[in-house]
Steps between C-alpha positions, in 0.01 A plus 500: 500500500815508285475222239711385207308606192517385138336673206177341371363768268684782323390794292659811352336831419655785305318821587410788273817679623720193435518402868560125531294329768585140585248310710583173675243292686692267731410206722668313784302188408731266310217299345379810315810528281328303223267797453792726402438711190487852364157650541317757294389821667204675344611840379233714664561499872747216468684592821371757745651588840270682741554680828155550649417834658612542860507796734816699558550348845420140410806286579467229234461578130487165328476436130373233262581380150232373265605299196251428223610164363385306195395149600579268210296212639213450741584586862870519432565736791252356748781326692634837609211537745540155647844556652618638831533877528860603437594213272443702180665838447531751220810714442484791256819639344531840333782517247673213678467626860256367758203738511223326697442172687193340655336165571189351347176606666314169512179668614435658159426283197245506224494370143235442233319173558360454149829531308740207466806677353651834402328709765639759741564445869586775747767397753572723799814517711555721805799602706364558854145359494611157623585660836127503578502119505817438701521506879773642718701237690789694652624488859729716708631842399525591132652801334257708296714429197487129581119508512485674162751260345307201634170622356660566162672162490168329572335680208675274254620790283844491338691625804831416337425766243290743701698698754340681789593866472458740792677808368163676504452469878547815703465372859806560716602412854460867587869581532534609138320463167668171406225249413464242772606144431186291542724218620559699819129510588344190654148373560367217711365221281233431764342831402365333189287241682172574676412398857385159375825436314351561154763642268462802273536461127834606359333796332368617837848458647661694217246779537551500876872579476474744208189703591632678813820595316296645211682263265368337186629195316448464126662331199628715220762466230639168620531605862297495817496847650442629849406864486333774697335818379757736649778331301295510180444870553859586583770261377360250252626530140240661276357432155268721299191316378440484125130526418386285206139596440240765563341305787683681780294609800591754768344457845563533872571238763285457810557694819420402860358692789670309779736204543522249785771237539428227754801295605420166668822399678362153585606496862350260750564529871500120525830364374463134596164342569518131577131456570317238296134456419332202664335392176833495309676258732494125433202523268314176458651346809249403768582621849453165674668549839228619736559685826211525744422798720670309782662166570185362665422338167161351595357837599686754286387637166711504187733798519696508173655281235866508396703394200859572405741433216724649234400755237680743272397842380384654828767769524717343772763229477474233770788273592654277766170334587251788503169436319194694395187444706132579460241512777130467420305635794194328644430641848850622592722766350455608140600384154870572463825384341869543562818312584511201734800367687336239724190405698401221738226239462132579470358186665561298814702254295835668434397808695858612559641383167660777294401537135663678204828512697612298800618779733418845629855632463699739713661783305784532752722220623805552721479874445504471118216549253451175309215615278472411132269674253148363465323795330655727237320793344537620146745784439354847468656824391553783744668813372698760685287686750542719803443357847400847611174441317456122474597174667425131460261298713549122518221278637445127527196324648590192703278241662704313764245341729466224758123458472335212319277750318688832477184686401307409816554627853716300739301247702544161658422343165732749323832477684437769763799380701743541215336830413593627845855374448518692173405821679745436783793372292486696173499869588757588233508313169709545185482365144824506295483681167743630239443824311737545208548761230633356174620650174365410158730196484383364835812599695425606857582867546371545855319310771316630804599427859314561827646223716673770703158601629390139553808426711465817708309577816311787344281621218703774335595468133829676431750512216720270708248219560292502181530604137604403149837326471694450177518147359310191607419404857450182700190361663449664836582851379131601474193398698132583511375544854172390662382619842199641678547873503318551830608190694833327449479313831186288484397527134657357185572648163391167347174303499256543214602714204745771611703757312842617603558830678803732505787290625612525861750307704453366849319811620234498769443873538259738334520544124497837324164628384610487137523120529136497603403744227689317225357165608604191310802464276875546497589849377831540321673766294505487123801325344795730424489417127246382247453129438273200537368411846458140603356369827565153638337340803709248692401177668416493869447733796705648778320598820547563868295601803491799732824381663671441164482124536432290190261223599387209290182628344607335174395150602157634597434700184225351285508756219762702314370688195577824318300750296561807291866602525474865403725799440338835443613858470365730768563857597785575737249522785369151420167608353377371166591672177399472138618624164262719304517601138671830426313754290644803324286735297532834328310730271606482136256736326207619710298588192511141373233244583657153526711360784806284439557221752794258504552218749856381557641203689869599491619825650721701732469604864620858523485606864188294570502206742440166334487157653840339448349205314325702229547295188437787259772736620787550258835399647854606419792266439540457878131408539432831676176685413532754222361825634518722192619507141573795274381626164529839332694635797232404756545236770182351641303181543428336166126540556537878511739500205239302307243769579754758381531318169121489465478871587749575223304298242136544605499832686484696174388437143734298281467476126436172317572418137361205304531365149722316253877547528814340366560180699654572842763228520698617804442635850500878483329800646310644205476855371278670241602764251199721571489489879733525795569240762565128512252220447465140610311217333171405665404250230646382173412258220789417267427357156837360401439460130417873476767623746217691664385568856153608607571688822351693786762728650482709816711790613712435810647740756796465729420446867416818686407493867454870558147611573359161602219539753525203736185393678621291791853601580 
């Protein structure tokens, strides 16, 4: 949201202590330059900066500036609330140096209605509030620092003057106490969208990356600061507060009985799901091609109606002639939708005429695969995992059928002769596919091959005949296999909707029991590195019979359709798996009453097993999962370190101080002449003309993990 700004209104205040405050209201709207003038600020409360009260573990501490302006004529400032958010900004300078910056809050405006001139108007600017109205739009992997920088740049504050400081961060990589560079930690941008694709607000994103690290962002003294409580308590520069009045109050901060941190890693066992909803496909288009229950048209009932065509936004990319189809069931089949290659006529006239495409293509010609892509999935992230625990399962439903109505049994009026040929001729069938792993730039890192199995006379999958191969491959390197598990002599793997099974070659013997147990799907090891998976389905079929002879079933096929190309993560034994939330809890102070609960969406794995596609897992610079980080000499998962921070702050009583103090113009840990310890600001209201701050301070302690009573570890 960086914009070229020009000053519209200016004002100068000289405080009671001779501090010079220069205030510049700026706009990126060129047609507003004619409004340029110096404005009068009413003396009492002319300029007030406020940091509302937040808890010690809250990650965002925003602030606002309220200017009380004198309107010389009726509705002089009304235009300010009729502009786009971010087009009007206020910069405050203290003795010539940038002190505070924020954009106009267009949601707040009120002025006297009965006065026509010389009345006061309160104008409010804020630094981080606009994040609540902006949506995340990122893709791919981002560094944590990159996420923070993006959110700040979108705020519209004076980023050329405000510099993000992180000298008050105490997280380390665990090898030593050197603060970790947030540019070495990465997050998956997909973590900030829900299952329906709805994006988080930028404030939610900012909180998501800061909360688990126990970091807070706030503006102070012309800088944006990242800080944590351990740094404030141990290494931050200090300043002793100067009390100005007799309104000081001594109190105690709250304590908590128990704390629970729930980390939602956002892992889904289904990586690619190419299924589409019937009602979303070709909306408004009438399915006008009618297929009867059989080709005895005078006697048969209506079976189903078909339409096909092009449509975007359904999750798959179709090319080289493939089209979307929708079937509306009458008495045959069910309502469904998917991808159509070709079908033959529905009536006696043109009964054998092909529609959509003019051939039922062979995938192999003269011993070479001649497929071209017709279906391409979207690219999905899969991180580094361990094939000891997980593997991938690839499935594709195919309808390659010779019957007039593929949803009715074979009969004289439904191509029973060709149905028998299908069973006799197509005992082994293969569909060409390509499975690639790409990097963030789209370059192919690896592709999967199993053609060594397909070309063999057996069923075994070995490191020599299947696996991930560096670089890109060629069509024919990977196939999905269709066969009848019990009868590969007189039954076909095609006819009606069928899913692929673990690939085999020309093998007529008994299959291992694990093939029966695992059922449908091609099971493959996880990729050797992290990246984006992409699945392509190629045009055509390759098939042969019990004697390994390829016979011309192609000219007799009446249907070739596809549904739901899918890749899912399963356990190493092929059974289903799921990713649950991870909960950590500990006692803070048993005598206290309240419970503290924090939900996080970014975190670390430790020694736990996570699905390799968990979007919320922190990654290192090599895109490997971050298992632990360090703070205060302790290495652990960030969720447990966060509980340790809470234990240090809320597991015992901490003193609070409130009242009027000399204006706090810089980021410091605060001290008091009459008490020990360091304090942080929970809330503050600065009246610039008086050089005064109304504050609520709270004592802070360095992180201490000794004595924590863990509940579930």
